[in-house]
C-alpha positions in Angstrom: 160.2 73.2 220.2 161.5 72.8 224.2 162.9 76.7 223.6 159.8 77.8 222.3 157.5 79.5 225.0 154.4 77.7 225.5 152.0 80.4 224.7 153.7 79.6 221.2 152.4 76.2 220.9 149.4 76.9 222.4 148.4 79.0 219.5 150.1 76.6 217.2 147.3 74.3 218.4 144.4 76.9 218.0 145.6 77.4 214.5 145.7 73.7 213.7 142.0 72.8 214.9 140.8 76.1 212.9 142.5 74.8 209.9 141.3 71.3 210.2 137.7 73.2 209.9 138.6 75.5 207.1 139.7 72.4 205.2 137.4 70.3 205.6 135.3 72.4 203.6 137.9 74.4 201.8 139.0 71.2 200.0 135.7 70.3 198.9 134.4 73.8 198.4 135.9 74.8 194.8 134.4 71.3 193.4 131.3 71.5 195.3 130.7 75.6 193.4 131.6 73.9 189.9 129.8 70.7 189.9 126.7 71.2 192.4 126.1 75.1 191.7 127.2 75.5 188.4 129.9 77.9 189.1 132.7 78.8 186.5 136.9 78.9 187.1 136.2 83.1 186.7 133.6 83.0 190.0 135.7 80.3 191.8 138.7 83.3 191.5 136.1 85.8 192.5 134.9 84.0 195.5 138.3 83.0 196.6 140.0 86.6 195.9 137.1 88.7 197.4 137.1 86.8 200.8 141.3 87.1 200.8 141.0 90.7 200.1 138.4 90.9 202.8 140.7 89.0 205.1 143.7 91.5 204.5 142.1 94.8 205.1 140.5 93.6 208.5 144.1 92.4 209.5 145.1 96.3 209.2 142.6 97.3 211.6 143.1 94.6 213.7 146.5 94.9 214.2 146.2 98.7 214.8 143.8 98.2 217.4 146.1 95.5 219.2 149.2 97.7 219.2 147.1 100.7 220.5 145.0 98.8 223.3 147.9 96.9 224.1 145.8 93.8 224.2 145.8 90.9 221.3 144.3 87.8 223.2 140.6 89.8 222.7 141.0 90.2 219.0 142.3 86.6 218.5 139.2 85.3 220.3 137.0 87.7 218.6 138.1 86.5 215.2 138.4 82.8 215.5 135.0 82.9 217.4 133.5 84.5 214.5 135.1 82.3 212.0 133.6 79.9 214.1 130.1 81.0 214.0 130.0 81.3 210.1 131.0 77.2 209.6 127.2 76.2 209.8 126.6 78.7 206.7 128.8 76.2 204.2 126.4 73.2 204.6 122.9 75.3 204.7 124.2 77.6 200.8 122.2 76.5 197.9 123.7 79.6 195.3 126.9 81.0 194.7 125.8 84.2 196.6 125.4 82.3 199.7 128.7 80.5 199.6 130.4 84.2 198.9 128.8 85.7 202.1 129.9 83.1 204.0 133.5 83.3 202.9 133.0 86.9 203.3 132.4 86.5 206.9 134.7 83.7 207.3 137.3 85.8 206.5 136.6 88.7 208.4 137.1 86.4 211.5 140.2 85.6 209.8 141.7 89.1 209.4 140.5 90.3 212.7 142.9 87.2 214.1 145.9 87.0 211.8 147.6 90.4 212.8 147.2 90.3 216.8 148.1 86.7 216.4 151.1 87.2 214.7 152.0 90.1 216.8 151.6 88.3 220.0 154.0 85.4 219.0 156.6 88.5 218.5 155.6 89.8 221.8 156.4 86.2 223.5 159.7 84.9 221.7 163.1 85.9 221.5 164.4 87.3 218.7 167.2 84.4 218.5 164.7 81.7 218.0 162.1 84.1 215.8 162.2 82.1 212.9 161.4 78.6 214.6 158.4 80.1 216.2 156.9 81.0 213.3 157.7 77.8 211.8 156.4 76.1 214.6 153.0 77.4 214.5 153.1 76.9 210.6 153.6 73.7 210.8 150.7 73.1 213.3 148.3 75.4 210.9 149.1 73.3 208.1 149.1 69.6 210.0 145.3 70.7 210.4 145.1 71.6 206.8 146.4 68.3 206.0 143.7 66.5 208.6 140.9 68.5 207.2 141.3 67.3 203.3 142.1 63.6 204.8 138.8 63.5 207.0 136.9 65.2 204.2 138.1 62.5 201.6 137.1 59.7 204.0 133.6 61.0 205.0 133.0 61.4 201.1 133.8 57.8 200.5 131.9 57.1 203.2 128.6 59.1 202.5 128.9 58.5 198.9 129.9 62.3 197.9 127.3 63.9 200.4 129.2 67.3 200.5 126.8 69.2 203.5 127.5 66.6 205.7 130.9 66.9 205.5 130.4 70.6 206.0 128.5 70.1 208.9 131.3 68.0 210.7 133.7 70.9 210.0 132.0 72.9 212.8 133.0 70.8 215.1 136.9 71.1 215.6 136.1 75.3 214.9 134.2 74.9 218.3 137.1 73.1 220.3 139.7 76.1 218.9 137.4 78.5 220.5 138.0 76.8 223.6 141.7 76.1 223.4 141.8 80.1 223.4 139.8 80.9 225.9 141.3 78.1 228.5 145.2 77.6 226.8 146.0 80.9 225.2 148.0 83.7 227.8 149.3 86.8 226.5 152.2 89.0 228.9 151.2 92.3 230.1 151.9 95.1 228.2 151.3 99.0 229.0 148.7 100.7 226.7 150.3 103.2 224.7 149.2 106.7 225.8 147.9 109.4 223.8 146.8 106.9 221.1 143.0 107.6 220.4 142.8 106.9 217.1 142.3 103.8 215.6 142.8 104.3 211.4 146.5 104.1 210.8 148.3 107.6 211.1 150.7 109.2 208.9 153.2 109.0 211.9 153.4 105.3 212.2 153.5 104.7 208.6 156.9 106.8 208.7 157.8 105.3 211.2 158.2 102.0 209.4 161.8 101.4 208.0 162.8 100.9 204.4 163.5 97.5 205.1 160.1 96.7 206.3 158.4 98.2 202.7 161.2 96.2 200.6 159.6 93.1 202.3 156.1 94.4 201.3 156.8 95.2 197.7 158.8 91.5 197.4 155.7 90.3 198.9 152.9 91.3 196.5 154.9 90.4 193.8 155.6 86.9 195.0 151.6 86.6 195.7 150.5 87.2 192.1 152.4 84.4 191.3 150.9 82.3 194.2 147.1 82.3 193.6 144.5 80.7 195.6 145.1 77.0 195.9 141.3 76.3 194.9 143.3 76.0 191.4 145.1 73.2 192.5 142.1 71.3 193.3 140.1 72.4 189.7 143.0 71.2 188.3 142.9 67.7 189.8 139.7 67.7 188.8 140.2 68.9 185.3 142.4 65.9 184.5 140.5 63.5 185.6 140.6 62.5 189.4 137.0 61.7 190.7 135.5 64.2 193.1 135.6 61.6 196.1 139.5 61.6 195.9 140.0 65.6 194.9 141.1 66.4 198.5 144.1 64.2 198.2 146.2 67.1 196.0 145.7 69.5 199.5 146.6 66.4 201.8 149.8 65.9 199.9 150.6 69.6 199.8 149.8 70.2 203.4 151.4 66.9 204.1 154.5 68.5 202.8 153.8 71.9 204.1 153.6 70.9 207.5 156.5 68.7 207.6 159.3 71.5 206.0 157.8 74.8 207.7 159.6 73.9 211.1 163.0 72.9 210.0 162.9 75.7 207.2 162.1 78.1 210.0 165.2 77.3 212.5 167.3 77.1 208.9 166.0 80.3 208.5 167.5 81.3 212.0 171.0 80.0 211.3 171.7 81.3 207.7 170.6 83.8 204.9 166.8 84.6 204.6 167.2 86.1 201.5 169.2 82.8 200.1 166.2 80.4 201.5 163.6 82.9 200.0 165.3 82.5 196.6 164.8 78.5 196.4 161.3 78.9 197.6 160.8 80.8 194.6 162.4 78.1 192.3 160.0 75.6 193.9 157.1 77.4 193.1 158.2 78.3 189.5 158.6 74.5 189.2 155.2 73.4 190.8 153.7 75.8 188.5 155.8 74.6 185.1 154.4 70.7 186.7 151.1 71.8 187.1 150.7 73.1 183.7 152.1 70.2 182.0 150.2 67.7 184.0 148.3 65.0 182.2 147.1 63.1 185.2 146.4 63.4 189.0 149.5 61.6 189.7 151.6 64.4 188.1 149.2 67.1 189.3 150.0 65.5 192.7 153.5 66.2 192.0 153.3 69.4 191.5 151.4 70.1 194.5 154.1 68.2 196.7 156.5 71.0 195.1 153.7 73.6 195.8 153.8 72.9 199.4 157.2 72.7 199.9 157.3 76.8 198.3 155.2 77.1 201.1 157.1 75.6 204.0 160.1 77.8 203.0 158.8 81.2 202.4 155.5 81.9 204.5 156.8 81.5 207.6 159.9 83.2 206.7 158.3 86.3 205.5 156.4 86.5 209.1 159.7 86.6 210.4 160.8 89.1 208.1 157.9 91.4 209.4 158.5 91.0 212.8 162.4 91.4 212.6 161.8 95.1 210.3 158.8 96.3 212.4 159.5 98.5 215.7 158.2 96.1 218.6 155.4 98.7 219.6 154.1 98.6 215.7 153.9 94.8 215.2 150.5 94.5 214.7 150.4 97.5 212.6 153.6 96.1 210.3 151.8 92.7 210.4 148.2 94.3 209.0 149.9 96.7 206.6 151.9 93.9 205.0 148.8 91.6 205.1 146.4 94.1 203.1 149.2 94.4 200.4 149.3 90.4 200.0 145.4 90.4 200.5 145.0 92.8 197.6 147.7 91.0 195.6 145.9 87.9 196.0 142.6 89.1 194.9 144.2 90.2 191.4 145.9 86.8 191.1 143.1 84.8 191.7 140.7 87.0 189.4 143.8 86.5 187.0 144.1 82.7 187.5 140.4 82.6 187.1 140.0 84.6 183.7 143.0 82.7 182.0 141.4 79.4 183.1 138.5 80.1 181.2 139.9 82.1 178.3 143.1 80.0 177.7 142.9 77.1 179.5 144.4 76.0 182.4 147.9 75.2 181.5 148.5 79.1 180.8 147.1 79.8 184.4 150.2 78.1 185.6 152.4 79.5 183.1 151.4 82.7 184.1 152.4 81.9 187.7 155.5 80.7 187.2 156.4 84.5 184.6 155.2 86.4 188.1 157.3 83.9 190.2 160.5 84.8 187.9 159.9 88.4 188.1 160.1 87.9 192.1 162.9 85.9 191.4 164.9 88.5 189.6 163.8 91.3 192.0 165.0 89.5 194.7 168.2 88.7 193.1 169.2 92.2 191.5 168.2 94.1 194.8 169.7 92.0 197.2 168.7 94.0 200.6 166.1 92.4 201.7 167.9 90.2 203.8 167.4 91.3 207.5 169.8 89.0 209.9 168.4 88.0 213.5 168.6 91.5 215.4 169.8 91.1 219.0 167.3 92.7 220.3 164.2 91.1 221.8 
């Protein structure tokens, strides 16, 4: 960690506090929707899919804008600030439509900040430690995602399952996150590119993105179809009989493993074959899906969630590093935007499929289908054998 720029650590802390806030809400939201507001599993899948797809669309434009104005921090601040401003909407919600609106606006904020933040990390980090940088940010992000459900669970137990009070408390770390950006995050001066006044992505820019980048995007789309919203892990826990108060334990387990593994996996990706690590990450996802499909009690769901978290640690930072490796330096924001747009569209489809299967065929079929998509991704990776860029010499 000492060899990484201070800006990477600062952005990691920003992610930590926002995820602490978000996961206090999201670890309870699916059960809140089903048990308090009367939503179906299909509705949960629709809300989660629309929310993430919205974020992905916003990431495209924010990434392009950050490339063309030569500045990342203003968009990072806008995105996190918007997300913080929407947190009070969750405790005020009285129907499914209000929750959808809150998630929609919150994810716009995520979309605005995502690509510029990831591009900023690439801007300030030498290529030789880029995997470690993304792994560290992901680990700190996930540490917040671990702490959020833990705080939510303690508050739920202390307040006799007062969902809305927990949602109000979640506003506090979101405010801290915004203050950290204002006073703790700096970016290097970058010259504003000349002769680029238009905001939409142009064909010339897309043509400059190399073939290897598009291979990474295609692979990520198939993998995302296998990894639908984690809301279904929470619904699975409730489905096998875990009390509402303790449902956040599933996210705690998953995120604890995710946080502990992301940075080591990131360093490992800098020193070895990224393709091999991706393959093992997919194997872990298949294993998690099978365990969750066969689960008959909360303990088994917890094991499946832990394996899921190990899969996330092995793959998420690595995919970000692959995008950074394969994109031209002046198009990194655009590249992350395109990558996230494709992944978000796949997540929308995956969450709708998962919700539909859950409603029509039951929870087990949802996870069997996820394992099937993961198998397709693994086969494509092994047969293609080309989406494995090594750490480039340039910075």
